[in-house]
N, C-alpha and C positions, 0 to 999 in steps of 0.2 A: 731414404725413408725406411727405417727399421721397424717402425710401429705406426699405428694409426688408431685414433680414438674417435668414435662418433656415436650418435644417439639413435636408437631404434625406438621411435615414439609410440608404436603400437604393435599388435600382433601381426598386422598386415606387412609392416616393414620388416619384421623379423622373418616372416615366411618368404618374402621376396629375396631378402639377403641369403637365406638358407638355400633357396632354389638356385640362385646364382652360383653358390659354392658347389652344389651338386652338378650343375651344368659345366662348370670349369674344372671339375675334379678329373685327375688322370690316374691311371693304374699306379699303385704304390704310394699314393698320397695318404697323409695322416692329418686329420683335423682334431685338435685337442680342445675340449670345452671345459672351462672351469667357471665357478661362481657358486653362490649360495644356493640352497634348496629353493626351488621356485624361480630361479633366475631366467629360465627359458632354454636350458640346454637340450631337453628332449624335444621341445617344440622346434628348435632350430634343426635338430637332427631329422625330424619328420619332414621338414621342408627340403633339407639336403637330399633326402630319399626321393622326393618328387623330382628334383633336378637330375637325379640319377636314373629316372624313369623306373623306379621300383613300382611294380604293379599295385594298383589301388587295393587289390585283395590282400596284400601283405600289410597288415597294420603294424606300424613301427611304434614300439613301446619302449619304455626305459628298461634295460636289462639289469636292474638293480639286484635281483636275486639270481638270475641266470648268469650274469656277468657278461655274456656274449650272445648276440643274436646275429644271424647272417641273413641277408636279403638279396634276391636276384635283382639285377637292373642292367643298365648300359654297361656298367662294371659292377662286380659284387660290392655290397656294403657290409662291412664288419663293424657292428655297433657294440661297443664295450662300455661298461660302467664300472669304474674301480671304487665306487663309494664304500662298499662293504669290505674292501681289502685293506689290510693294515699298512703294507709297504711293498716295495718293488720285488722283494724276494717271493712273495705270494704270486706275483705276475709271472716271474720266472718259473716257479714250481708248476704253475698251470700251463706253461708253454705259450702264453698269449703273445709274447713278443715276436713269435714266428709270423703272426698275422701282419705285422708291420712291414713285411717284405714280400707280401703276396701281390697279386695283380688287381686287387680291388682298392676301395677307399676304406680306410679305417677311421672311424669317428670314436673318440674316447671321451666319455664324460668323467669328470674328476681325474683327469690325466695327471694332475700334480702328484698323485700317489705313485705314478710310474717312475718319477725321478729321472735318473740318467739312462734308463732303458728307452726313453722316448727319443727317437732320432732328431737331430738338430734341424732337419729339413721340414719338420712338421709345422703346420699353421696353428698357432696358439691363439685362442679367443677366450677372453675373460668377460663374463657378463655380470653386470652389477645392477640391482634394482634401485631405481631412483624414487624419491618421495612421490612423484606424480605417476608412478607405476610404469614409466618408460624404462628402457634398459640402456645402459651405457655399454658399448662393446669396445673393448681394447684388443687390437689385433697385433700380434708379434708375428711377422712374416717368416721368421726362421731363415735357414740358409738355402731353402729350395726356391722354386720359381713362382711361389704364390704372389709375391710383390708385383711381378710382371703381369701375372694373370689378373690381378685385382686393381691394376693401375687405373683403368678407366672408371671403375666403381669409386675409387678413392678420389678421383678428380671431380666427380659430380656430387659426392657426398660432402656434407658440411662437417669438417672436423671440429672437435670440442677443444 
């Protein structure tokens, strides 16, 4: 299984999925989130933060203008948003790719802008808004161990 597609019918399911990702995250992991504005990338990241045990006092917001926010947790959370960047050369110029190799979890919104800078081991999630306001989540497991870690989740979730 190289990819998996399923539906997140409401915010609760999105939050449960995100929390699971945070609980399963290991040092050095990268989760890439793509999808239109309003697709739920930041909501998913907030839930990932809960799974990482980021303190409630640290409100996780979209770093659209700051581009990078760092939060303490079981392992550090490096939350990036590439929406305002034009291409991967800006990411290189800012030195953000160094975070991909640190001992925390890097979550990148609009990661598609990162192009080939994004390691092959990253978990790629694309969220699409459906007519009924549910979300379709398409997961590409990459070359890391995410497929193994999410195996049980995929077994009990209904694929589309």
